[in-house]
C-alpha positions as a LaTeX table, in Angstrom:
\begin{tabular}{lrrr}
\hline
Residue & $x$ (\AA) & $y$ (\AA) & $z$ (\AA) \\
\hline
Met1 & $-4.66$ & $-16.94$ & 115.13 \\
Ser2 & $-3.89$ & $-13.75$ & 116.86 \\
Ser3 & $-0.91$ & $-13.12$ & 118.96 \\
Asn4 & 0.44 & $-10.68$ & 121.38 \\
Ile5 & 3.93 & $-11.56$ & 120.47 \\
Gly6 & 5.43 & $-9.20$ & 117.87 \\
Gln7 & 6.62 & $-10.41$ & 114.56 \\
Asn8 & 8.62 & $-7.64$ & 113.12 \\
Tyr9 & 12.45 & $-7.98$ & 112.34 \\
Pro10 & 15.31 & $-7.25$ & 114.79 \\
Tyr11 & 17.07 & $-4.02$ & 114.23 \\
Thr12 & 20.68 & $-5.10$ & 114.98 \\
Ser13 & 22.29 & $-7.13$ & 117.74 \\
Glu14 & 24.32 & $-6.64$ & 121.05 \\
Thr15 & 26.77 & $-8.67$ & 122.99 \\
Glu16 & 25.88 & $-10.17$ & 126.34 \\
Ala17 & 27.70 & $-7.38$ & 128.21 \\
Glu18 & 25.75 & $-4.85$ & 126.32 \\
Arg19 & 22.17 & $-6.52$ & 126.93 \\
Ala20 & 23.10 & $-7.05$ & 130.55 \\
Ala21 & 24.08 & $-3.29$ & 130.84 \\
Ala22 & 20.94 & $-1.97$ & 129.32 \\
Val23 & 18.63 & $-4.34$ & 131.33 \\
Ala24 & 20.30 & $-3.12$ & 134.55 \\
Asp25 & 20.03 & 0.53 & 133.42 \\
Ala26 & 16.31 & 0.06 & 132.63 \\
Phe27 & 15.79 & $-1.75$ & 136.17 \\
Asp28 & 17.54 & 1.40 & 137.98 \\
Arg29 & 15.58 & 3.96 & 135.95 \\
Phe30 & 12.12 & 2.10 & 136.48 \\
Pro31 & 12.12 & 0.40 & 139.85 \\
Asp32 & 8.96 & $-1.54$ & 139.49 \\
Leu33 & 10.39 & $-3.04$ & 136.10 \\
Glu34 & 12.59 & $-5.41$ & 137.87 \\
Glu35 & 9.58 & $-7.00$ & 139.88 \\
Lys36 & 7.43 & $-7.24$ & 136.95 \\
Val37 & 10.08 & $-8.95$ & 134.85 \\
Ala38 & 10.75 & $-11.37$ & 137.64 \\
Ala39 & 7.15 & $-12.39$ & 137.89 \\
Glu40 & 6.61 & $-12.75$ & 134.11 \\
Thr41 & 9.96 & $-14.44$ & 132.80 \\
Thr42 & 12.17 & $-17.20$ & 133.44 \\
Pro43 & 16.01 & $-16.32$ & 133.45 \\
Leu44 & 18.38 & $-16.50$ & 130.62 \\
Asp45 & 21.12 & $-17.87$ & 132.94 \\
Pro46 & 23.43 & $-19.64$ & 132.17 \\
Val47 & 24.48 & $-17.19$ & 129.33 \\
Asp48 & 27.68 & $-17.66$ & 127.26 \\
Pro49 & 29.56 & $-14.23$ & 127.61 \\
Asp50 & 30.07 & $-14.61$ & 123.74 \\
Glu51 & 26.45 & $-14.72$ & 123.19 \\
Arg52 & 24.82 & $-11.96$ & 120.89 \\
Trp53 & 21.20 & $-10.77$ & 121.33 \\
Trp54 & 18.65 & $-9.33$ & 118.81 \\
Ile55 & 17.42 & $-5.81$ & 119.72 \\
Trp56 & 14.49 & $-4.23$ & 118.10 \\
Val57 & 13.18 & $-0.59$ & 117.77 \\
Cys58 & 10.56 & 0.01 & 120.58 \\
Pro59 & 7.17 & 0.48 & 118.89 \\
Ala60 & 5.85 & 2.57 & 121.85 \\
Gly61 & 8.71 & 5.00 & 121.94 \\
Asp62 & 10.84 & 7.36 & 120.03 \\
Val63 & 12.55 & 6.00 & 116.89 \\
Asn64 & 15.85 & 5.72 & 118.76 \\
Asp65 & 14.30 & 3.46 & 121.93 \\
Arg66 & 15.46 & $-0.02$ & 121.70 \\
Leu67 & 14.03 & $-3.37$ & 123.28 \\
His68 & 16.48 & $-5.48$ & 124.92 \\
Val69 & 15.90 & $-9.15$ & 125.88 \\
Ala70 & 15.38 & $-9.52$ & 129.62 \\
Gly71 & 14.39 & $-13.14$ & 129.85 \\
Tyr72 & 12.00 & $-15.71$ & 128.54 \\
Ala73 & 8.24 & $-15.03$ & 128.57 \\
Arg74 & 6.74 & $-17.46$ & 131.27 \\
Asp75 & 3.61 & $-18.26$ & 129.57 \\
Ser76 & 4.51 & $-17.92$ & 125.98 \\
His77 & 7.02 & $-19.19$ & 123.70 \\
Ala78 & 8.63 & $-15.72$ & 123.18 \\
Leu79 & 11.57 & $-13.70$ & 124.28 \\
Tyr80 & 10.48 & $-11.03$ & 126.93 \\
Thr81 & 11.92 & $-7.56$ & 126.00 \\
Ile82 & 12.14 & $-4.26$ & 127.70 \\
Cys83 & 12.48 & $-0.73$ & 126.68 \\
Ala84 & 15.32 & 1.06 & 128.38 \\
Glu85 & 14.26 & 4.27 & 127.75 \\
Gly86 & 10.39 & 3.94 & 128.26 \\
Gly87 & 10.07 & 0.99 & 130.68 \\
His88 & 7.64 & $-0.75$ & 128.52 \\
Thr89 & 7.66 & $-4.63$ & 127.88 \\
Phe90 & 6.84 & $-6.56$ & 124.91 \\
Leu91 & 7.10 & $-10.19$ & 123.63 \\
Arg92 & 9.19 & $-10.91$ & 120.68 \\
\hline
\end{tabular}
């Protein structure tokens, strides 16, 4: 069975505050990204402030680019991630 959901291992983790800041930064840098995420995800709310989230290396960008969780994929059982540096989206 093929899938468009990435099955690689996480790079590290980040706090809820770090995740939210990275997502907000990506939305500021790529204005169309927020609309795309809203259309393709369900929100993470409510989120525990002590929650930690996995982050991954972005396969489409530089080795230093990271994928941050932006929501739950609407059509798949997956986390919807965004690259804060390149504006790319991926399922994890």
